[in-house]
C-alpha positions as a printed Julia matrix, in Angstrom:
446×3 Matrix{Float64}:
 -30.51   17.14    5.57
 -29.74   14.61    8.32
 -32.2    14.32   11.19
 -30.89   16.09   14.36
 -30.27   12.83   16.24
 -28.26   11.4    13.36
 -26.23   14.58   12.99
 -25.13   14.28   16.61
 -23.96   10.7    16.0
 -22.03   11.72   12.93
 -20.31   14.61   14.68
 -18.99   12.21   17.33
 -17.18   10.37   14.52
 -15.35   13.57   13.45
 -12.2    12.92   15.46
 -12.02    9.25   14.47
 -12.42    9.97   10.77
  -9.88   12.77   10.72
  -7.35   10.83   12.77
  -7.63    7.78   10.52
  -7.32    9.92    7.43
  -4.17   11.67    8.62
  -2.67    8.27    9.45
  -3.36    7.19    5.88
  -1.61   10.3     4.58
   1.46    9.49    6.65
   1.42    6.0     5.14
   1.62    7.53    1.67
   4.54    9.78    2.62
   6.74    7.09    4.18
   5.48    3.84    2.73
   6.45    4.08   -0.93
   8.44    1.03   -1.99
  12.15    1.75   -1.63
  15.37    0.28   -2.94
  16.95   -1.73   -0.11
  20.78   -1.5     0.04
  20.96   -5.06    1.39
  19.84   -6.29   -2.04
  22.47   -4.18   -3.81
  25.19   -5.65   -1.59
  23.89   -9.17   -2.2
  23.62   -8.97   -5.99
  26.34   -6.47   -6.82
  23.75   -4.64   -8.93
  22.8    -0.97   -8.62
  19.49   -0.02   -7.0
  18.42    1.48  -10.34
  18.69   -1.93  -12.01
  15.66   -3.13  -10.03
  13.88    0.22   -9.76
  13.05    2.91  -12.31
  14.6     5.48   -9.99
  17.68    4.98   -7.87
  15.57    4.91   -4.68
  12.37    3.41   -6.07
   9.49    3.49   -6.41
   8.33    1.09   -9.15
  10.11   -2.13  -10.09
  11.69   -2.73  -13.49
  11.29   -6.15  -15.17
  14.68   -7.1   -13.68
  13.4    -6.18  -10.21
  10.23   -8.2   -10.77
  12.3   -11.28  -11.62
  14.41  -10.78   -8.49
  11.24  -10.7    -6.36
   9.76  -13.75   -8.1
  13.03  -15.59   -7.49
  12.57  -15.2    -3.75
  15.15  -12.42   -3.33
  17.87  -15.07   -3.68
  19.98  -13.87   -6.64
  23.58  -13.23   -5.63
  26.9   -12.21   -7.16
  28.48  -15.26   -5.5
  31.15  -13.18   -3.78
  30.92  -14.46   -0.24
  28.2   -14.26    2.4
  26.28  -10.99    2.7
  24.43   -9.85    5.82
  20.74   -9.39    4.85
  20.32   -6.24    6.91
  19.57   -2.59    6.1
  18.47    0.54    7.98
  16.49    3.58    6.91
  15.84    6.89    8.67
  13.32    9.52    7.51
  13.1    13.13    8.65
   9.87   14.91    7.64
   8.66   18.5     7.72
   4.86   18.44    7.51
   2.82   21.55    6.79
  -0.95   20.83    6.9
  -3.51   23.25    5.51
  -4.96   23.48    9.02
  -2.87   22.98   12.13
   0.71   23.43   13.22
   3.72   22.56   11.1
   6.06   19.92   12.5
   9.58   18.69   11.82
  10.38   15.26   13.22
  12.42   12.14   12.74
   9.21   10.57   11.49
  10.3     6.99   10.91
  13.11    4.53   11.48
  13.1     1.18    9.67
  15.05   -2.05   10.07
  15.02   -4.4     7.07
  15.88   -8.09    7.22
  15.97   -8.58    3.48
  17.74  -10.99    1.2
  18.92  -14.51    0.58
  19.05  -17.2     3.27
  19.67  -20.23    1.04
  19.57  -20.98   -2.69
  15.79  -21.38   -2.45
  14.78  -19.29    0.58
  14.76  -15.52    0.9
  12.58  -12.73    2.11
  11.68   -9.2     3.05
  10.84   -8.18    6.63
  10.39   -4.58    7.74
  10.33   -3.46   11.38
   9.09    0.12   11.56
   9.27    2.75   14.31
   6.85    5.65   13.74
   6.87    8.99   15.54
   3.66    9.22   17.57
   4.24   12.22   19.83
   6.81   14.23   21.73
   9.91   12.0    21.79
   7.75    8.87   21.57
   7.77    6.17   18.89
   5.67    3.11   18.19
   7.55    0.06   16.93
   5.67   -2.48   14.84
   6.27   -5.41   12.55
   5.38   -3.99    9.15
   5.6    -5.78    5.8
   6.59   -9.47    5.65
   7.21  -11.64    2.58
   9.09  -14.92    3.13
   9.58  -17.14    0.08
  10.53  -20.64   -0.88
  11.22  -21.02   -4.6
  11.58  -24.22   -6.6
  14.06  -23.58   -9.35
  12.7   -23.42  -12.87
  11.2   -26.55  -14.39
  10.14  -27.36  -17.94
   6.42  -27.72  -18.7
   5.46  -28.16  -22.33
   8.97  -27.1   -23.25
   8.52  -23.75  -21.46
  10.36  -22.52  -18.37
   8.1   -22.56  -15.31
   8.97  -21.22  -11.87
   7.07  -22.32   -8.75
   7.17  -20.69   -5.34
   5.42  -20.21   -2.0
   5.06  -16.88   -0.22
   4.18  -16.41    3.45
   3.12  -12.81    3.91
   0.96  -10.5     6.01
  -0.92   -8.46    3.42
  -2.82   -9.73    0.34
  -1.18   -8.28   -2.75
   2.03   -7.12   -1.08
   3.98   -9.95   -2.71
   2.66   -9.12   -6.2
   5.69   -8.96   -8.55
   4.26   -6.22  -10.76
   3.8    -3.92   -7.76
   0.61   -2.31   -9.05
  -1.82   -3.55   -6.39
  -2.43   -1.17   -3.45
  -0.59   -3.25   -0.84
   2.48   -3.53   -3.08
   2.55    0.12   -4.2
   1.38    1.48   -0.8
  -1.04    3.68   -2.73
  -4.78    3.5    -2.21
  -7.66    5.96   -1.76
  -8.17    7.36    1.74
 -11.66    8.05    3.02
 -14.46    6.88    5.29
 -14.37    3.38    3.77
 -12.54    1.34    1.14
 -11.96   -2.17   -0.18
 -10.24   -4.9     1.8
  -7.36   -4.84   -0.68
  -6.74   -1.13    0.04
  -4.22   -0.62    2.89
  -5.66    2.87    3.55
  -9.15    1.56    4.33
 -10.4     1.63    7.93
  -9.85   -1.81    9.51
  -7.84   -2.95    6.48
  -6.12   -6.33    6.28
  -2.69   -4.81    5.72
  -0.08   -6.24    8.14
  -2.78   -7.62   10.47
  -3.27  -10.99    8.78
  -1.08  -13.95    7.98
  -1.38  -16.17    4.97
   0.35  -18.33    2.41
   0.05  -18.33   -1.37
   1.46  -20.6    -4.05
   2.53  -18.9    -7.26
   3.91  -19.79  -10.67
   5.41  -17.97  -13.64
   5.01  -19.75  -16.98
   7.06  -18.89  -20.05
   8.17  -15.58  -18.42
   4.75  -14.1   -19.3
   1.92  -15.77  -17.4
   1.69  -15.28  -13.64
  -0.76  -17.02  -11.32
  -1.17  -17.07   -7.55
  -3.67  -18.54   -5.08
  -3.83  -18.78   -1.31
  -5.64  -17.99    1.9
  -5.36  -15.66    4.91
  -6.55  -15.37    8.47
  -6.53  -12.36   10.76
  -4.15  -12.25   13.7
  -5.7   -12.38   17.18
  -6.06   -8.92   18.71
  -3.52   -9.85   21.4
  -0.92  -10.59   18.71
  -1.74   -7.36   16.86
  -1.14   -5.48   20.1
   2.19   -7.28   20.7
   3.27   -6.48   17.13
   2.65   -2.75   17.67
  -0.85   -2.24   16.23
  -3.76   -0.47   17.88
  -6.52   -3.04   18.22
  -9.02   -0.34   17.26
  -7.94   -1.03   13.68
  -8.63   -4.78   13.96
  -9.87   -6.11   10.6
 -12.14   -8.56   12.43
 -12.36  -12.32   12.36
 -11.93  -13.83    8.87
 -13.13  -17.24    7.67
 -13.43  -19.05    4.33
 -10.91  -16.61    2.86
  -9.55  -17.14   -0.65
  -7.19  -14.92   -2.63
  -6.3   -15.19   -6.31
  -4.18  -13.26   -8.79
  -3.59  -13.76  -12.5
  -1.58  -11.53  -14.83
   0.02  -11.4   -18.24
   3.41   -9.67  -18.37
   5.38   -8.76  -21.46
   8.99   -7.58  -21.26
   9.98   -5.91  -24.54
  13.39   -4.77  -23.22
  12.79   -1.06  -23.71
   9.12   -1.35  -22.83
   7.0    -3.39  -20.43
   3.27   -4.08  -20.32
   1.04   -6.01  -17.92
  -2.66   -6.71  -17.48
  -3.97   -8.52  -14.45
  -6.99   -9.47  -12.39
  -7.27   -9.99   -8.64
  -9.92  -11.42   -6.34
 -10.53  -11.86   -2.63
 -13.52  -13.45   -0.92
 -14.09  -13.81    2.81
 -16.57  -13.85    5.65
 -15.75  -11.14    8.18
 -16.99  -10.61   11.73
 -16.41   -7.01   12.82
 -16.67   -6.85   15.77
 -15.44  -10.4    16.26
 -18.45  -11.38   18.36
 -20.88  -10.04   15.77
 -22.52  -11.5    12.67
 -20.56  -12.28    9.52
 -20.47  -10.03    6.47
 -19.91  -11.71    3.1
 -17.31   -9.64    1.19
 -16.05  -10.15   -2.36
 -13.35   -8.0    -3.99
 -12.8    -8.18   -7.75
 -10.4    -5.94   -9.61
  -8.2    -5.44  -12.63
  -5.0    -3.49  -13.26
  -3.02   -2.24  -16.25
   0.6    -1.04  -16.3
   3.0     0.28  -18.91
   6.66    1.24  -18.69
   8.79    3.0   -21.23
  12.38    2.32  -20.19
  14.3     3.36  -23.33
  17.96    3.9   -22.53
  17.05    4.73  -18.88
  17.53    8.5   -19.37
  13.77    9.06  -19.67
  11.49    6.53  -17.97
   7.7     6.82  -18.04
   5.47    4.53  -16.0
   1.67    4.32  -16.04
  -0.55    2.27  -13.73
  -4.3     1.97  -13.29
  -6.0    -0.17  -10.63
  -9.78   -0.66  -10.37
 -11.25   -2.73   -7.51
 -14.95   -3.26   -6.77
 -16.09   -4.71   -3.46
 -19.52   -6.25   -2.85
 -20.76   -6.43    0.74
 -23.63   -8.55    2.04
 -23.96   -7.37    5.63
 -24.87   -9.82    8.37
 -26.87   -7.23   10.3
 -28.77   -3.99    9.66
 -28.41   -1.88   12.82
 -30.32    1.31   13.5
 -27.87    4.16   14.11
 -29.15    7.62   14.99
 -32.65    6.59   14.02
 -31.53    5.43   10.56
 -31.7     1.8     9.42
 -28.49    0.55    7.79
 -28.67   -1.09    4.38
 -28.25   -4.86    4.11
 -26.09   -4.71    0.97
 -23.57   -2.28   -0.48
 -20.62   -1.75   -2.77
 -17.31    0.11   -2.5
 -15.29    1.08   -5.57
 -11.61    2.11   -5.38
  -9.69    3.49   -8.37
  -6.07    4.63   -8.54
  -4.24    6.07  -11.54
  -0.51    6.87  -11.33
   1.88    8.51  -13.79
   5.61    8.69  -13.0
   8.4    10.31  -14.99
  12.04    9.66  -14.05
  15.0    11.53  -15.54
  18.41    9.83  -15.52
  17.19    7.62  -12.66
  17.81   10.59  -10.36
  14.93   13.06  -10.63
  11.31   11.96  -10.46
   7.8    13.38  -10.69
   4.74   11.33   -9.68
   1.08   12.25  -10.04
  -1.59    9.97   -8.55
  -5.35   10.37   -8.74
  -7.41    8.49   -6.14
 -11.15    8.0    -6.19
 -13.25    6.0    -3.73
 -17.01    5.7    -4.2
 -19.75    3.48   -2.84
 -23.37    2.96   -1.94
 -25.05    5.69    0.08
 -25.7     4.54    3.65
 -26.52    7.17    6.29
 -26.03    4.7     9.13
 -22.64    3.29    8.08
 -20.87    6.2     6.34
 -20.88    9.36    8.42
 -21.38   12.17    8.35
 -23.29   12.52    5.06
 -23.93    8.88    4.24
 -21.97    9.3     1.0
 -18.45    7.71    1.0
 -17.31    9.42   -2.22
 -13.79   10.84   -1.79
 -11.39   12.24   -4.4
  -7.72   12.94   -3.73
  -4.61   13.83   -5.71
  -0.98   13.22   -4.78
   1.95   15.04   -6.39
   5.52   14.15   -5.47
   8.94   15.4    -6.6
  12.12   13.6    -5.56
  15.89   13.56   -6.01
  18.06   10.48   -5.42
  21.76   11.09   -6.16
  23.09    7.56   -5.53
  22.15    4.0    -6.42
  23.05    4.05  -10.13
  25.74    2.13  -12.03
  27.99    5.21  -12.19
  27.22    6.41   -8.64
  29.77    6.78   -5.89
  27.95    3.98   -4.06
  24.96    1.65   -4.31
  25.27    0.24   -0.8
  23.84    3.44    0.72
  21.24    5.83   -0.62
  19.63    9.21   -0.1
  16.29   10.63   -1.18
  14.88   14.14   -0.86
  11.19   14.5    -1.66
   8.45   17.11   -1.69
   4.87   15.85   -1.57
   1.48   17.54   -1.9
  -1.87   15.98   -0.92
  -4.94   17.7    -2.29
  -8.52   16.75   -1.42
 -11.24   17.93   -3.77
 -14.0    15.87   -2.1
 -14.36   14.02    1.17
 -17.35   11.93    2.32
 -19.44   13.17   -0.56
 -18.88   16.87    0.11
 -16.53   19.7    -0.8
 -17.56   22.11    1.99
 -18.45   21.64    5.66
 -17.73   17.92    5.48
 -18.52   17.27    9.17
 -21.7    19.4     9.38
 -20.32   21.86   11.94
 -22.97   23.31   14.3
 -23.72   27.05   13.9
 -21.04   29.22   15.49
 -18.3    26.56   15.32
 -15.44   26.18   12.87
 -16.31   24.09    9.87
 -13.98   21.77    7.97
 -13.87   21.83    4.16
 -12.27   19.1     2.06
  -9.36   21.39    1.2
  -8.61   21.79    4.92
  -7.29   18.22    4.83
  -4.6    19.16    2.29
  -0.98   18.81    3.35
   2.5    19.58    2.05
   5.6    17.78    3.28
   9.34   17.69    2.68
  11.23   14.56    3.63
  14.8    13.3     3.65
  15.46    9.56    3.77
  18.79    7.8     4.11
  19.27    4.06    3.79
  22.41    2.02    4.41
């Protein structure tokens, strides 16, 4: 049982925690990687050539090569405008609260080839924030310069540079949280998880150099720094989510990929180390993220596609201070552990079913992780979708449509299943299942 003074502190965090969590849920609904019609117009290929489904989500080996090549492949039939639009209408039905139907998001994509060696992906996103109000922000960015393939030891080797605003977003396999837009939601999380409070996603800028050797071995290394809070505000981000000041930041990625035509396998490792000041005038925390990921795709003849992905990331934290909050002394060290497992089945590149299991755990810390001091959170995501266009035999691949139904189910939040915010006697309590939500969405891209 928490001491009375500490319980009061934790209850004041109720609104913040719930608001941040619901924002993370919205990210899952709208953020899944999509097939961009600008790429289909540029290459002359169908959306389903690069993606397992005709509207995403996961990349095929062909799509991975297109991304590694800097988004520059073309059919050579004249100049294409690297521009696409997407609109999403969503009906959201939470377990607690009012149902809503809104034009939830509008996206502008500047995506494609600029020269033989320069291409990119830039997303400008407008999110519904209230009655007839929208917040426009610069979302994902990945600008690339690619040196055409060279020979090293008789093997083809591709070199490139990526300037991007989220570590892991430019990963060609698409398994890492920032690339798949899937990561555990909760009271905390790793720096590589875009759903973590004060995450790095879209609020940093960095450059990485990468190479692909013999079509199988991928390596990447680079560094990042956080954007000033004034720039985050100008780009459409609430400075309350500032990731803090970063220094001595290093990012690395190494993976083995094997394309067996009808099957694909990859195994990779990822690491991030940094010193972070949060708040920016405070002491520095030493943070190290280390993780590994495994993926498998059965592509067959594209009638039945099965994709499996598992990501495991452990974060070690050496805190620069140990404040006393609510009469409780914070710990000087801690760990956070994020795990994500995803299974997707796609039928005829048109119908899809995705199941994702999220688990976030960590060291108990009554001062840092309200309200129980236990950050353990377990969530499941189930999604059904239908995408009628974007295939070789479709009416069109330069426009697309997707209808989806999505369920979020929480079995545990902040270490508890029931009364997760320690409601005072006589007031309404919140159980983990009260955070569940069901949504139906319709997206059109052109």
